[in-house]
matplotlib code that plots the C-alpha trace (Angstrom):
import matplotlib.pyplot as plt

x = [-71.9, -71.5, -72.0, -72.9, -76.2, -77.2, -80.1, -78.4, -80.6, -79.0, -82.3, -83.3, -79.8, -80.1, -83.4, -81.9, -78.7, -80.7, -81.9, -78.3, -77.0, -79.8, -79.0, -76.1, -73.3, -70.3, -67.6, -67.8, -71.6, -71.8, -75.6, -75.8, -73.3, -75.3, -78.5, -76.8, -75.5, -79.0, -80.2, -77.4, -78.1, -81.8, -81.0, -78.6, -80.9, -83.6, -81.0, -80.6, -77.4, -76.7, -76.0, -73.7, -73.5, -70.3, -70.5, -68.4, -65.7, -63.7, -66.8, -67.3, -70.2, -70.4, -69.5, -71.7, -70.5, -72.8, -72.2, -74.2, -75.6, -73.1, -72.4, -68.8, -69.7, -66.9, -64.1, -61.8, -63.6, -64.1, -64.2, -65.8, -64.6, -66.2, -66.8, -70.1, -68.8, -68.4, -66.7, -69.9, -71.6, -75.3, -77.2, -74.9, -77.8, -79.5, -76.6, -75.4, -78.8, -79.4, -79.8, -79.4, -77.9, -77.5, -74.9, -74.0, -75.7, -74.8, -75.0, -72.8, -70.8, -72.3, -68.8, -66.8, -68.0, -71.7, -72.0, -69.3, -70.8, -74.2, -73.1, -71.3, -74.6, -76.3, -73.8, -74.5, -78.2, -78.0, -76.0, -78.5, -81.5, -79.7, -79.5, -75.7, -73.6, -70.2, -67.2, -66.3, -68.4, -68.8, -68.5, -69.3, -67.8, -69.0, -67.1, -67.6, -64.2, -62.1, -62.2, -60.2, -57.7, -59.7, -58.5, -61.3, -61.7, -58.3, -58.1, -61.5, -60.6, -57.3, -58.8, -61.6, -59.2, -57.0, -60.0, -60.4, -58.5, -59.3, -60.2, -62.3, -62.5, -65.2, -63.6, -64.0, -62.5, -59.8, -60.6, -59.2, -61.6, -58.8, -58.5, -56.0, -53.3, -51.4, -51.7, -49.2, -48.3, -50.0, -49.3, -51.4, -50.1, -51.6, -50.1, -50.2, -48.8, -48.9, -48.0, -48.7, -51.8, -52.1, -54.6, -54.4, -55.1, -53.5, -50.5, -50.0, -46.2, -46.5, -48.2, -46.8, -49.2, -49.8, -51.7, -48.6, -46.4, -48.9, -49.0, -45.2, -45.1, -47.8, -45.7, -42.7, -44.6, -46.0, -42.4, -41.3, -43.2, -41.1, -41.8, -41.2, -43.2, -46.0, -47.1, -50.2, -52.1, -55.9, -57.3, -56.5, -58.2, -56.9, -57.9, -61.1, -61.3, -60.2, -59.0, -56.7, -53.4, -54.0, -52.7, -53.3, -53.7, -54.1, -54.0, -53.8, -51.4, -51.2, -48.1, -48.1, -45.4, -45.1, -42.5, -42.5, -38.9, -39.8, -42.8, -40.6, -38.2, -41.1, -42.3, -38.9, -38.9, -42.4, -41.6, -38.4, -40.5, -41.3, -39.6, -39.8, -39.4, -39.9, -41.3, -44.0, -43.9, -44.8, -45.5, -46.0, -47.5, -48.0, -51.6, -52.9, -50.8, -51.6, -48.7, -47.6, -49.3, -47.1, -48.6, -47.3, -47.9, -51.2, -52.6, -51.4, -52.9, -56.2, -55.9, -55.3, -58.5, -60.4, -58.7, -59.9, -63.4, -63.4, -62.1, -64.9, -67.3, -65.7, -63.6, -60.0, -59.0, -55.7, -54.2, -51.9, -51.0, -52.9, -52.5, -55.2, -55.5, -58.1, -58.6, -56.9, -53.6, -54.0, -55.1, -52.6, -49.8, -50.8, -50.0, -53.6, -54.5, -56.4, -58.0, -59.1, -60.9, -63.6, -66.3, -68.0, -66.3, -67.0, -65.1, -65.0, -64.9, -64.9, -66.4, -69.8, -69.7, -69.3, -70.8, -70.8, -71.1, -74.4, -73.3, -70.5, -73.0, -73.9, -70.4, -68.7, -71.6, -70.9, -67.2, -67.8, -70.3, -67.7, -65.1, -67.5, -68.5, -65.1, -62.6, -61.8]
y = [40.3, 44.0, 46.2, 49.1, 47.2, 46.9, 49.3, 51.3, 54.3, 57.1, 58.4, 55.0, 54.7, 58.1, 57.1, 54.0, 55.8, 58.6, 56.2, 55.2, 58.8, 60.0, 57.1, 58.9, 56.6, 58.3, 55.8, 56.4, 55.9, 52.1, 52.2, 54.5, 52.5, 49.3, 50.9, 51.6, 48.1, 46.9, 48.8, 47.4, 43.9, 44.1, 45.3, 42.5, 39.9, 41.0, 40.5, 36.8, 37.1, 35.0, 37.6, 37.0, 39.5, 39.7, 41.5, 44.6, 45.1, 47.9, 50.0, 50.0, 48.7, 45.3, 43.8, 42.4, 39.7, 38.9, 35.9, 35.9, 32.7, 31.0, 27.5, 27.8, 29.2, 28.6, 28.8, 31.8, 34.6, 38.4, 40.4, 43.8, 45.6, 48.9, 50.8, 52.2, 54.6, 58.3, 61.3, 63.2, 63.4, 62.6, 65.7, 66.8, 66.0, 69.1, 71.2, 69.1, 68.3, 65.8, 67.9, 67.7, 70.6, 69.6, 66.9, 67.2, 65.5, 66.4, 64.6, 63.3, 60.3, 60.2, 60.5, 58.6, 56.1, 55.2, 56.1, 53.6, 50.9, 51.4, 51.3, 48.0, 46.4, 47.9, 46.2, 42.8, 43.5, 44.4, 41.2, 39.1, 40.7, 39.9, 36.3, 36.4, 34.1, 35.7, 33.4, 33.8, 34.0, 37.4, 38.3, 41.8, 42.9, 46.1, 47.4, 50.0, 51.7, 52.6, 56.3, 55.8, 53.4, 50.1, 49.1, 46.5, 44.8, 44.6, 40.9, 40.2, 42.1, 40.3, 36.9, 37.4, 38.8, 35.7, 33.5, 35.4, 35.9, 39.6, 42.6, 45.5, 48.6, 51.2, 54.1, 57.4, 57.6, 60.0, 63.4, 62.4, 59.5, 57.3, 54.4, 53.7, 51.0, 51.8, 53.7, 55.5, 54.3, 55.9, 55.9, 57.3, 58.5, 59.2, 62.2, 62.9, 65.8, 65.7, 68.7, 70.1, 71.8, 75.1, 77.9, 80.0, 83.2, 82.9, 80.6, 80.6, 80.2, 77.1, 75.2, 73.5, 73.6, 70.5, 72.6, 74.8, 71.8, 70.2, 73.5, 73.6, 70.0, 70.5, 73.2, 70.9, 68.1, 70.2, 71.5, 67.9, 67.7, 67.1, 66.0, 62.5, 62.3, 64.5, 65.1, 66.7, 66.9, 66.7, 66.1, 68.0, 68.0, 69.7, 71.2, 71.2, 74.5, 77.8, 78.8, 75.8, 75.3, 72.2, 69.0, 66.9, 67.4, 64.7, 64.7, 62.5, 62.9, 61.4, 60.7, 59.7, 58.7, 57.3, 54.7, 52.5, 53.3, 57.0, 56.3, 54.1, 57.0, 59.3, 56.9, 56.9, 60.8, 60.9, 58.4, 60.3, 63.3, 61.6, 63.1, 65.7, 69.5, 72.1, 69.4, 68.5, 64.9, 64.3, 60.8, 59.6, 56.1, 54.5, 53.8, 51.9, 51.8, 51.2, 49.6, 51.0, 49.3, 49.3, 47.8, 44.4, 42.4, 41.0, 44.4, 45.8, 42.9, 43.6, 47.3, 46.5, 44.4, 47.4, 49.7, 47.5, 47.5, 51.3, 51.7, 49.5, 51.9, 54.9, 56.3, 56.4, 55.0, 56.4, 55.0, 56.2, 55.6, 57.8, 59.5, 58.9, 55.3, 52.7, 49.1, 48.4, 49.2, 45.9, 43.6, 45.2, 44.8, 41.1, 40.7, 40.0, 41.7, 44.8, 47.7, 50.7, 54.0, 52.2, 54.3, 57.6, 60.8, 63.9, 66.1, 67.7, 64.5, 65.0, 68.5, 70.1, 70.4, 66.7, 65.7, 63.2, 63.6, 61.9, 60.6, 58.7, 56.3, 54.7, 55.0, 53.4, 50.9, 49.7, 49.4, 47.4, 45.2, 44.6, 43.5, 41.2, 39.7, 39.0, 38.3, 34.6]
z = [-36.4, -37.2, -34.1, -36.4, -37.1, -33.4, -32.6, -29.8, -28.8, -26.9, -25.6, -24.2, -22.7, -21.0, -19.5, -17.9, -16.9, -15.1, -12.4, -11.8, -11.6, -9.3, -6.9, -5.4, -4.1, -2.4, -1.4, 2.4, 2.5, 2.3, 2.4, -0.6, -2.6, -1.8, -3.0, -6.3, -6.5, -5.9, -8.9, -11.1, -9.8, -10.6, -14.2, -14.8, -13.2, -15.7, -18.4, -17.3, -15.3, -12.2, -9.4, -6.5, -3.7, -1.7, 1.6, 2.1, 4.7, 6.3, 6.3, 2.5, 0.5, -1.1, -4.5, -7.2, -9.5, -12.4, -14.8, -18.0, -19.5, -21.9, -23.1, -21.9, -18.5, -16.0, -18.6, -18.8, -20.6, -20.4, -17.2, -17.3, -14.1, -12.9, -9.7, -8.6, -5.9, -6.7, -5.0, -4.7, -1.2, -1.0, -1.8, -4.7, -7.1, -5.8, -7.1, -10.0, -11.2, -14.0, -17.0, -20.8, -22.7, -26.4, -26.6, -22.9, -20.0, -16.4, -13.1, -10.2, -11.3, -14.8, -16.3, -13.6, -14.2, -14.2, -17.9, -18.9, -16.6, -18.1, -21.7, -21.0, -19.9, -22.9, -25.1, -23.5, -23.8, -27.5, -28.3, -26.4, -28.2, -31.5, -30.3, -30.7, -28.5, -27.7, -28.2, -24.5, -21.3, -19.8, -16.1, -14.7, -11.4, -9.8, -6.8, -4.1, -3.2, -6.3, -5.5, -2.3, -3.8, -3.7, -0.2, 0.4, -3.0, -4.7, -3.8, -5.3, -8.5, -8.9, -8.2, -10.7, -13.3, -12.9, -13.9, -17.2, -20.5, -20.9, -18.7, -20.1, -17.9, -18.9, -17.1, -19.0, -22.5, -23.4, -24.8, -28.2, -28.3, -27.2, -24.8, -22.0, -22.4, -19.2, -15.9, -13.8, -10.3, -7.3, -3.6, -0.8, 2.6, 6.0, 7.8, 11.5, 13.6, 17.4, 19.4, 22.9, 24.0, 25.8, 26.3, 23.1, 24.9, 28.3, 27.7, 23.9, 24.0, 26.1, 23.4, 20.3, 17.4, 15.4, 12.8, 12.3, 11.7, 9.4, 7.4, 7.2, 6.0, 3.4, 1.8, 1.9, 0.3, -2.5, -3.2, -3.8, -7.1, -10.2, -13.8, -12.7, -9.5, -8.2, -4.6, -3.2, 0.0, -0.5, 3.0, 6.3, 9.7, 12.8, 16.1, 18.1, 20.0, 18.7, 22.2, 22.4, 20.7, 18.5, 19.8, 16.7, 13.0, 10.3, 6.6, 3.4, 0.6, -2.9, -5.1, -8.8, -11.1, -14.7, -13.6, -10.6, -9.7, -9.5, -7.3, -5.1, -4.6, -3.9, -1.2, 0.4, 0.4, 2.0, 4.7, 5.5, 6.5, 9.8, 12.7, 15.5, 15.0, 17.7, 19.9, 17.4, 16.1, 12.5, 11.2, 7.6, 7.0, 3.7, 2.6, -0.4, -3.6, -7.2, -9.1, -12.4, -15.4, -18.5, -21.7, -22.7, -25.9, -24.7, -23.9, -27.2, -29.1, -27.3, -28.2, -31.9, -31.9, -30.5, -33.0, -35.8, -34.5, -34.2, -37.7, -39.0, -37.2, -38.9, -36.0, -35.0, -31.6, -30.3, -27.1, -24.3, -20.7, -18.4, -15.0, -12.4, -11.2, -11.9, -11.1, -14.5, -12.7, -10.8, -13.7, -16.1, -13.7, -13.3, -17.0, -18.0, -21.3, -20.1, -22.0, -20.0, -20.8, -22.8, -21.2, -22.2, -23.4, -21.3, -18.9, -15.4, -13.4, -9.7, -10.0, -9.9, -13.7, -14.5, -17.9, -20.7, -24.4, -25.2, -28.6, -27.0, -25.2, -28.6, -30.0, -27.1, -26.6, -30.2, -29.5, -26.4, -28.2, -31.0, -28.5, -26.7, -30.0, -31.4, -28.5, -28.3]

ax = plt.figure().add_subplot(projection="3d")
ax.plot(x, y, z, "-o")
ax.set_aspect("equal")
plt.show()
């Protein structure tokens, strides 16, 4: 089966993808994420898949597991793992409207990662229409919480990956048309400062500001960044009344490193910030962590298979480890052959200028179809 002969159509794919993108699904809105999962479940049910809904927990949306008909159903096969949550609040579609400008198409979550999820289903659809039976059964797992570190579904992802021979992750492709064969380690932290209140006008000096201490610690955290390990604070909340010295302030920090040992040292440095200064207590607690994923022989063999398919389609397929976590961190770290970054090309993820390159829908759809058709 030559994937180049499959009749992928970018315009038809855009038409289907538009409904996905315009169904906004920010992580913290479980109802919105579940509405998006409903759309995907319906599309896959029409394709003949058996759909299982797994209830969400910890305030997040649920999970969809779809198994496509196959004579070897139940045996280890191929897992396509993607997330349906985005970082864009409901209403972003009014600012970041769906629009096509030449080879670019814009919309919230279109790049990260609804475009990749959609082309994966189109690849399965095209193979089925061609009456081609893949060597291995295919399972698709769509999850609701990757953008916040996958706190509620890591166990499901790892359990499903362990039942399969390969994991394909259609996160955005690299700018050089490459794929991802490793991911850096990532740790999240919760920050809390607790001071002493007072009237900010009448008795200012009697108070101890949690906001002031949080600000001091943010500068200290940013200054810890090195080539080996980065640190950043991305969320801060503090105070309630402007005429009160703030009693509490909270925040969230992120650290990333190429090597696990560097991240482990970074975690130690962050936790060591806990203590009391000028009668204000500062506490750092560790949040969710993504382990470093370093490519092994299995992943590199999977990559070489993809590279060969890409070459047959007339394109080069470089590879590299990438910053920014994905659920491939988990499956790759488990030692299961994993190929990430199989989704669309584009840019400006997590911004109000997020877009995909339209031509990549077909190009990456054919690559995905080639993998599904040849992995055994």
